[in-house]
C-alpha positions as a Markdown table, in Angstrom:
| # | Residue | x | y | z |
|---|---|---|---|---|
| 1 | Met | 57.1 | 19.1 | -49.9 |
| 2 | Leu | 59.9 | 20.2 | -47.6 |
| 3 | Asp | 61.1 | 22.5 | -50.4 |
| 4 | Arg | 57.8 | 24.2 | -50.3 |
| 5 | Arg | 57.6 | 24.7 | -46.7 |
| 6 | Ser | 61.3 | 26.1 | -46.7 |
| 7 | Leu | 60.2 | 28.6 | -49.2 |
| 8 | Gly | 57.2 | 29.7 | -47.0 |
| 9 | Leu | 54.6 | 28.0 | -49.4 |
| 10 | Pro | 51.8 | 25.8 | -48.2 |
| 11 | Ser | 52.0 | 22.1 | -48.7 |
| 12 | Ala | 50.0 | 20.8 | -51.8 |
| 13 | Asp | 47.1 | 19.5 | -49.5 |
| 14 | Glu | 46.4 | 22.9 | -47.5 |
| 15 | Pro | 43.2 | 24.8 | -48.3 |
| 16 | Glu | 45.2 | 27.8 | -49.7 |
| 17 | Asp | 46.8 | 25.7 | -52.2 |
| 18 | Glu | 43.5 | 24.2 | -53.4 |
| 19 | Thr | 42.0 | 27.6 | -53.6 |
| 20 | Leu | 44.9 | 28.8 | -55.8 |
| 21 | His | 44.5 | 25.8 | -58.0 |
| 22 | Ala | 40.8 | 26.5 | -58.5 |
| 23 | Leu | 41.5 | 30.1 | -59.3 |
| 24 | Trp | 43.8 | 29.1 | -62.1 |
| 25 | Leu | 41.4 | 26.5 | -63.4 |
| 26 | Ala | 38.7 | 29.2 | -63.5 |
| 27 | Lys | 41.0 | 31.4 | -65.6 |
| 28 | Lys | 41.5 | 28.7 | -68.0 |
| 29 | Ala | 37.6 | 28.7 | -68.8 |
| 30 | Val | 38.2 | 32.4 | -69.8 |
| 31 | Glu | 41.1 | 31.5 | -72.1 |
| 32 | Leu | 39.0 | 28.8 | -73.8 |
| 33 | Val | 35.9 | 31.0 | -74.7 |
| 34 | Cys | 37.2 | 34.5 | -74.8 |
| 35 | Ser | 39.2 | 36.7 | -77.1 |
| 36 | His | 43.0 | 37.1 | -76.4 |
| 37 | Glu | 42.5 | 40.4 | -74.8 |
| 38 | Ala | 40.0 | 39.1 | -72.2 |
| 39 | Ala | 42.2 | 36.0 | -71.7 |
| 40 | Gln | 45.2 | 38.4 | -71.0 |
| 41 | Ala | 43.0 | 40.5 | -68.6 |
| 42 | Ala | 41.9 | 37.5 | -66.7 |
| 43 | His | 45.5 | 36.2 | -66.5 |
| 44 | Asp | 46.7 | 39.6 | -65.1 |
| 45 | Tyr | 43.9 | 39.6 | -62.4 |
| 46 | Thr | 44.5 | 36.0 | -61.5 |
| 47 | Glu | 48.2 | 36.7 | -61.1 |
| 48 | Ala | 47.3 | 39.7 | -58.8 |
| 49 | Leu | 44.9 | 37.7 | -56.8 |
| 50 | His | 47.6 | 34.7 | -56.5 |
| 51 | Gln | 50.3 | 37.2 | -55.2 |
| 52 | Ile | 47.8 | 38.7 | -52.7 |
| 53 | Met | 47.0 | 35.3 | -51.3 |
| 54 | Arg | 50.8 | 34.4 | -51.2 |
| 55 | Asp | 51.6 | 37.7 | -49.4 |
| 56 | Val | 48.5 | 37.5 | -47.1 |
| 57 | Ala | 48.1 | 41.3 | -47.8 |
| 58 | Ala | 45.9 | 43.2 | -45.7 |
| 59 | Gly | 43.1 | 45.3 | -47.3 |
| 60 | Gln | 42.4 | 46.1 | -50.7 |
| 61 | Asp | 45.5 | 46.0 | -52.9 |
| 62 | Pro | 45.4 | 48.7 | -55.7 |
| 63 | Thr | 46.8 | 46.2 | -58.2 |
| 64 | Lys | 44.1 | 43.8 | -57.7 |
| 65 | Arg | 41.5 | 46.5 | -58.1 |
| 66 | Glu | 43.1 | 47.8 | -61.4 |
| 67 | Arg | 43.4 | 44.2 | -62.8 |
| 68 | Arg | 39.7 | 43.4 | -61.9 |
| 69 | Tyr | 38.4 | 46.5 | -63.5 |
| 70 | Ala | 40.7 | 45.8 | -66.6 |
| 71 | Phe | 39.2 | 42.3 | -66.9 |
| 72 | Met | 35.7 | 43.2 | -66.4 |
| 73 | Glu | 35.8 | 46.2 | -69.0 |
| 74 | Thr | 37.4 | 43.9 | -71.5 |
| 75 | Ala | 34.7 | 41.3 | -71.0 |
| 76 | Arg | 31.9 | 43.8 | -71.0 |
| 77 | Ser | 33.2 | 45.3 | -74.3 |
| 78 | Gln | 33.0 | 41.9 | -75.9 |
| 79 | Gln | 29.4 | 40.9 | -74.8 |
| 80 | Val | 27.3 | 39.9 | -77.6 |
| 81 | Ser | 24.0 | 40.5 | -75.7 |
| 82 | Pro | 22.9 | 44.1 | -75.3 |
| 83 | Gly | 22.5 | 43.8 | -71.7 |
| 84 | Pro | 23.6 | 41.8 | -68.5 |
| 85 | Phe | 23.4 | 38.1 | -68.5 |
């Protein structure tokens, strides 16, 4: 715990760390049920969100927007139903 704090990271019991943990777990669901392309896009998007949370960036980060768009387009292209869920 002291190492995490000396690096400027939250301790394991802080809400930010719990949110990041939930984010990575949610990404795992995509990896389990989607194609490799969708899983990679989800991973890239999750990584961008993780970095933003760690840096406490202000405003909309272009990397986040690009990663979200890539993930959503990959997921849409692999939909089996003809319309939205």
